[in-house]
C-alpha positions in Angstrom: 0.0 0.0 0.0 1.2 3.5 -0.7 1.6 6.2 1.9 0.1 9.7 1.8 2.8 12.3 1.5 3.5 14.3 4.7 2.0 17.7 4.6 4.1 20.5 6.0 2.1 23.2 7.8 3.4 26.7 7.1 4.8 28.9 10.0 2.3 31.0 11.9 2.4 33.8 14.5 -0.6 32.2 16.3 -1.1 28.6 17.4 -2.3 25.5 15.6 -3.7 23.2 18.2 -4.1 19.4 18.0 -4.9 18.7 21.7 -7.9 16.5 22.5 -9.5 19.2 24.7 -9.3 21.9 22.0 -10.5 19.5 19.3 -13.5 18.4 21.5 -14.4 22.1 22.1 -14.4 22.8 18.4 -16.6 19.7 17.8 -19.4 21.2 20.0 -21.6 24.3 20.0 -24.5 25.8 21.9 -26.8 23.3 20.4 -24.9 20.3 21.9 -26.5 18.1 19.2 -24.0 17.7 16.4 -20.4 16.8 17.0 -17.9 16.8 14.1 -14.3 16.5 15.1 -11.7 18.7 13.2 -8.1 17.6 13.0 -6.8 21.0 14.1 -7.8 24.3 15.6 -6.2 27.6 14.6 -5.9 30.4 17.1 -4.7 33.1 14.7 -2.1 35.6 15.9 -3.1 37.9 13.0 -5.3 38.0 9.9 -2.2 36.8 8.0 -2.5 33.5 9.8 -6.0 33.1 8.5 -4.9 33.8 5.0 -1.9 31.4 5.2 -4.0 28.6 6.6 -6.8 29.0 4.1 -4.3 29.1 1.3 -2.9 25.9 2.7 -6.3 24.3 3.1 -7.3 25.3 -0.5 -4.1 23.9 -1.9 -4.6 20.5 -0.2 -8.4 20.4 -0.4 -8.9 20.5 3.4 -12.3 21.8 4.7 -12.2 24.8 7.0 -14.6 27.0 9.0 -14.5 30.1 11.2 -16.0 29.8 14.7 -16.9 32.8 16.8 -18.5 32.2 20.2 -19.7 28.7 19.2 -23.3 29.8 19.5 -24.5 27.8 16.5 -27.1 25.1 17.3 -26.6 22.4 14.6 -23.0 22.1 13.8 -22.9 24.9 11.3 -19.3 26.0 12.2 -18.0 22.4 12.8 -15.6 20.6 10.3 -15.2 16.9 10.3 -11.5 16.1 9.6 -10.5 19.7 8.8 -9.6 23.0 10.3 -11.6 25.2 12.7 -10.5 28.8 13.0 -11.2 30.2 16.5 -11.8 33.9 15.7 -11.8 35.1 19.3 -8.1 36.1 19.2 -9.0 38.6 16.5 -10.9 41.1 18.6 -9.5 44.6 17.9 -11.9 47.6 18.0 -11.2 51.1 16.8 -13.8 53.9 16.8 -13.3 56.8 14.4 -16.0 59.5 14.0 -19.4 57.8 13.5 -18.0 54.5 12.5 -16.3 51.6 14.3 -13.8 49.1 12.7 -14.0 45.8 14.6 -12.3 42.4 14.1 -14.7 39.5 13.6 -13.9 37.7 16.8 -14.9 40.7 19.1 -18.2 40.3 21.0 -20.9 42.9 20.6 -20.7 43.6 24.4 -17.0 44.5 23.9 -17.9 46.8 21.0 -20.5 48.6 23.2 -17.9 49.0 25.9 -15.8 50.8 23.3 -18.5 53.0 21.7 -20.8 53.9 24.6 -18.1 56.1 26.5 -18.0 58.1 23.3 -21.8 58.4 23.2 -22.2 56.1 20.2 -24.0 52.8 19.6 -24.6 50.4 16.7 -28.1 50.8 15.2 -29.1 47.2 15.7 -28.1 44.8 18.5 -29.1 41.2 19.1 -30.8 40.4 22.4 -27.8 38.4 23.6 -24.7 40.5 23.4 -22.1 37.8 23.9 -22.1 36.8 20.2 -19.2 37.6 17.9 -19.5 40.4 15.3 -18.4 38.0 12.5 -20.9 35.4 13.6 -24.0 37.6 13.5 -22.9 39.3 10.2 -22.6 35.9 8.6 -26.2 35.1 9.3 -27.9 38.5 9.4 -28.2 39.8 12.9 -31.6 40.9 14.1 -33.0 42.7 17.1 -35.7 45.0 18.3 -34.4 48.0 16.4 -34.5 46.1 13.1 -37.9 47.6 12.4 -36.1 50.9 11.9 -32.6 50.0 10.7 -32.8 46.5 9.2 -30.5 43.7 10.2 -26.9 44.2 11.4 -25.8 43.3 7.9 -27.7 46.4 6.6 -25.4 48.7 8.7 -22.0 47.6 7.3 -19.8 50.1 5.5 -16.9 47.9 4.6 -15.5 44.4 5.1 -12.1 42.7 5.1 -12.4 39.0 4.2 -10.2 36.1 3.4 -11.5 34.1 0.5 -11.4 30.3 0.2 -8.1 30.6 -1.7 -6.5 32.6 1.1 -6.7 36.0 -0.6 -7.2 39.0 1.6 -9.8 41.4 0.1 -11.3 44.6 1.3 -14.8 45.0 -0.1 -17.8 47.4 0.1 -20.9 48.4 -1.9 -18.5 50.2 -4.2 -15.4 48.0 -4.1 -15.9 44.3 -5.1 -19.6 44.6 -4.3 -20.4 41.1 -5.4 -18.1 39.7 -2.7 -19.5 42.2 -0.2 -23.0 40.9 -0.8 -21.9 37.3 -0.8 -20.4 37.5 2.6 -23.1 39.4 4.5 -25.7 36.8 5.6 -23.7 34.4 3.3 -23.3 31.7 5.9 -19.5 31.5 5.5 -19.7 30.0 2.0 -17.4 32.4 0.1 -15.0 33.9 2.5 -14.0 34.2 6.2 -15.0 37.6 7.5 -12.1 39.0 9.5 -13.0 42.8 9.9 -16.0 45.0 9.6 -16.6 48.7 9.6 -20.0 49.6 11.0 -22.2 52.7 11.2 -22.8 54.2 14.6 -25.6 56.4 15.9 -25.8 58.7 18.9 -26.5 56.5 22.0 -29.4 57.4 24.3 -28.8 57.7 28.0 -32.0 55.9 29.1 -34.8 53.6 28.1 -38.5 53.6 29.0 -39.2 49.8 28.9 -42.7 48.4 28.4 -44.1 44.9 28.8 -47.8 44.8 27.6 -49.9 41.6 27.8 -52.5 40.4 25.3 -55.1 37.6 25.3 -54.3 36.1 21.9 -52.0 36.0 18.9 -54.3 38.2 16.9 -54.6 40.8 19.6 -50.8 40.8 20.0 -50.0 41.1 16.3 -52.7 43.8 15.7 -50.9 46.2 18.0 -47.5 45.1 16.7 -48.6 45.9 13.1 -49.7 49.3 14.3 -46.4 50.0 16.1 -44.4 48.8 13.2 -46.3 51.1 10.8 -45.9 54.3 12.9 -42.5 53.5 14.4 -43.3 55.2 17.7 -41.0 52.9 19.7 -37.2 52.7 19.3 -37.3 49.0 20.0 -40.1 46.5 19.3 -40.3 42.7 19.9 -42.8 40.2 21.3 -42.8 37.0 23.2 -45.1 34.0 24.0 -44.8 32.2 27.3 -46.6 29.4 29.2 -49.2 30.7 31.6 -47.4 31.5 34.8 -50.0 29.8 37.0 -49.4 26.5 35.2 -52.8 26.4 33.5 -53.1 25.4 29.8 -52.4 27.9 27.1 -50.1 30.8 26.5 -49.7 34.4 27.4 -48.6 37.0 24.8 -46.8 40.2 25.3 -45.2 43.1 23.4 -41.8 44.2 24.6 -41.2 47.8 23.5 -38.8 50.6 24.5 -38.6 54.3 23.9 -35.1 55.8 24.1 -34.5 59.2 25.8 -31.8 61.3 27.4 -33.3 63.4 30.2 -37.1 63.4 30.2 -39.0 60.1 30.1 -41.6 59.9 27.3 -45.3 60.2 28.1 -46.8 56.8 28.7 -50.3 57.8 27.5 -49.0 59.1 24.2 -47.1 55.8 23.6 -49.5 53.1 24.8 -52.8 54.9 25.5 -54.3 53.8 22.2 -53.1 50.1 22.4 -55.3 47.2 23.2 -53.3 45.4 25.8 -54.9 44.0 29.0 -55.2 47.0 31.3 -53.6 46.6 34.7 -51.1 44.0 33.6 -48.6 46.4 32.0 -45.0 46.5 33.4 -43.1 49.8 32.9 -39.6 50.7 34.1 -36.7 53.1 33.4 -33.4 51.6 32.6 -29.9 52.8 31.6 -29.3 52.1 27.9 -26.6 49.4 28.5 -28.6 47.8 31.3 -31.5 47.5 28.8 -29.4 46.1 26.1 -27.8 43.6 28.5 -31.1 42.6 30.2 -30.6 38.9 29.4 -27.4 38.6 31.4 -29.0 37.7 34.7 -31.2 35.0 33.1 -28.2 33.6 31.3 -26.2 33.6 34.5 -29.0 31.7 36.2 -29.2 29.1 33.4 -25.5 28.6 33.6 -25.8 28.1 37.4 -28.5 25.4 36.9 -26.7 23.7 34.0 -29.6 24.3 31.6 -27.4 26.6 29.5 -25.4 23.5 28.6 -28.3 21.3 27.6 -29.2 20.7 24.0 -30.8 23.6 22.2 -32.7 22.6 19.1 -33.8 26.1 18.0 -36.1 26.9 15.2 -36.4 30.4 13.6 -38.4 31.5 10.6 -39.7 34.6 8.7 -43.4 34.2 8.2 -45.4 36.3 5.7 -47.4 38.9 7.6 -50.6 37.8 5.8 -50.2 34.2 7.2 -48.8 35.0 10.6 -51.9 35.0 12.8 -53.4 31.7 11.5 -50.0 29.9 11.3 -48.7 30.9 14.7 -52.1 30.2 16.3 -52.2 26.7 14.9 -48.6 26.0 16.0 -49.3 27.2 19.5 -52.5 25.2 19.7 -50.5 22.1 19.2 -47.6 23.1 21.4 -47.1 22.4 25.1 -44.5 23.7 27.5 -42.8 20.2 27.3 -42.3 20.8 23.6 -40.1 23.8 24.3 -38.5 22.8 27.6 -38.5 24.7 30.9 -36.2 27.4 29.7 -37.5 27.5 26.2 -38.5 30.8 24.6 -41.0 31.7 21.9 -40.4 35.0 20.0 -42.9 36.8 17.7 -42.3 40.3 16.3 -42.7 42.3 13.1 -40.1 43.5 10.6 -40.6 45.9 7.7 -39.4 44.2 4.6 -38.2 47.5 3.1 -35.6 47.8 5.9 -33.9 44.5 5.0 -31.6 45.0 2.1 -29.1 42.2 1.8 -30.0 39.7 -0.9 -28.9 36.6 1.0 -31.0 37.3 4.0 -34.1 35.6 2.6 -37.5 37.0 3.8 -41.0 36.8 2.3 -41.9 39.5 -0.2 -44.6 41.2 1.8 -44.5 44.7 3.4 -44.5 43.2 6.9 -43.0 39.9 7.9 -42.8 38.3 11.4 -39.9 36.6 13.0 -41.3 33.5 14.7 -38.8 31.6 16.9 -39.3 28.5 18.9 -36.1 28.3 21.0 -36.3 24.9 22.6 -34.2 23.5 25.4 -34.0 19.7 25.7 -33.3 19.5 29.4 -33.5 15.8 30.3 -34.2 16.4 34.0 -37.2 18.7 33.4 -39.5 16.4 31.5 -38.8 18.0 28.2 -38.9 16.1 25.0 -35.7 14.6 23.6 -33.5 16.7 21.3 -34.2 14.3 18.4 -38.0 14.6 18.8 -37.6 18.4 18.9 -35.5 18.4 15.7 -38.1 16.3 13.9 -40.7 18.8 15.1 -38.5 21.6 13.7 -38.4 20.0 10.3 -42.2 19.6 10.3 -42.6 23.3 11.1 -40.0 24.2 8.5 -42.1 22.4 5.9 -45.2 24.3 6.9 -43.6 27.7 6.9 -41.9 27.0 3.5 -45.3 26.1 2.0 -46.7 29.4 3.2 -43.9 31.3 1.4 -41.8 31.8 4.5 -38.1 31.2 5.0 -35.9 29.8 7.8 -33.6 32.3 9.6 -30.7 29.9 9.3 -29.3 29.8 12.9 -31.4 26.9 14.2 -31.6 23.2 14.2 -33.4 22.1 11.1 -32.2 19.1 9.0 -31.9 20.4 5.4 -30.7 19.1 2.1 -28.9 20.7 -0.8 -32.3 20.9 -2.6 -33.8 22.7 0.4 -31.0 25.3 0.2 -31.5 25.8 -3.5 -35.2 26.4 -2.8 -34.4 28.7 0.1 -32.1 31.0 -1.9 -34.4 30.7 -5.0 -33.7 33.6 -7.4 -30.4 34.5 -5.7 -29.1 30.9 -5.9 -27.2 31.6 -9.1 -25.5 34.6 -7.5 -24.4 32.6 -4.5 -23.3 29.6 -6.5 -21.3 31.8 -8.8 -19.7 33.6 -5.9 -18.8 30.3 -4.3 -17.1 29.1 -7.5 -15.3 32.4 -7.9 -14.1 32.9 -4.3 -13.9 29.3 -3.0 -13.3 27.1 -6.1 -12.2 24.1 -4.1 -15.3 24.3 -2.0 -13.6 24.0 1.3 -15.4 26.7 3.4 -18.0 26.0 6.1 -19.2 22.5 5.1 -21.3 22.2 8.2 -24.0 24.4 6.7 -24.7 21.7 4.1 -25.5 24.2 1.4 -23.2 22.8 -1.4 -22.6 19.1 -2.0 -19.2 17.8 -0.7 -16.5 18.2 -3.3 -14.5 15.2 -4.4 -10.8 15.2 -3.4 -11.3 16.8 0.1 -8.6 15.4 2.4 -7.4 16.0 5.9 -4.0 16.7 7.2 -2.2 14.7 9.9 -2.2 15.8 13.5 1.0 17.2 15.0 
């Protein structure tokens, strides 16, 4: 039998890790469902290290993927037998004027710590701030301010990326615009995002925070539609929870916020014409960062109980506004608390289609769409369903929302095929496929997404 030639890894300023502990960490994610073991993990000392190793991987047909905070839920950033690039060592942040240039491994919380002392903030922030900038820009990045400013990918001025051939490229709407569009919400298929320049806005000092309860899906969305149309709130989301008294059914609420500096807004002007259940409203004033970081105590609690480390078979979709009430009502009628787990969360809130501009973030072609998320936790000691049962339920929900003209927001745990992805991208599939061929001709990047069929000739390199 012949022997494979020994592959010599090029010199690096960072570290290439082969230790079992590092490999095991890279073979896991927040979902704790899929486990694909890479051969090596790169902790880059610089962007040059990313370029050197991707050139090496391209030359030898070795699959590779970037990993931010490991918050994927279905192995999207995992690589069987290849290279995982841990982006956390690339975390530089520099503010200049009304823009910030940030490396992809930095967390949004760190970015805020740099911008808020200067009175500045990104327009859109995810509810959980401990995600990497590169991670959310690779999928879209949504939050309660998306009704006004679109997704995080709609607020990018410029990118630096490393293509699948190891080429460093700076791109923007005016400079290599095709690559720019292919990277934003591009699920890591054409290049590794290493640096982004983002718009900033003046940051408010304070927030008037409202929780308003409703008796039904239709009552909730009726006010959400009104609020999305007139834009009176700076922040608008919504949530569905099991009844707090343990009785059957669900409770529904709008979560909204009005930003201000010195004088709180008038409550009657903001909520007086809404149809929430009077007497149940919860209203408070918070500092701006405290509001943005409001999930931190709940996360700390889940970490203390261990539920944060249980499987998370999440499901997220964009539902056409015209179908939202009937679809969500039917889903919730068949759903029980055991179907989502004790720490599961259901989100439902509107987005204006016109605010979402990047072509690879696929949303229904209606004026108003709703983000509907069933964020399940398969905690085995709480009576929740198994992760595999939840994943099967996710696929069934995906089929239903697809048939309604909706799309998955691809951060969850949904088994999908190459044909599913072609249908998902639809009219922009030729653009993505061409960009993939142009910028990653060996097809090495981010195989865990399952978007493109595996390329023949992919190989691994030996450990050590």
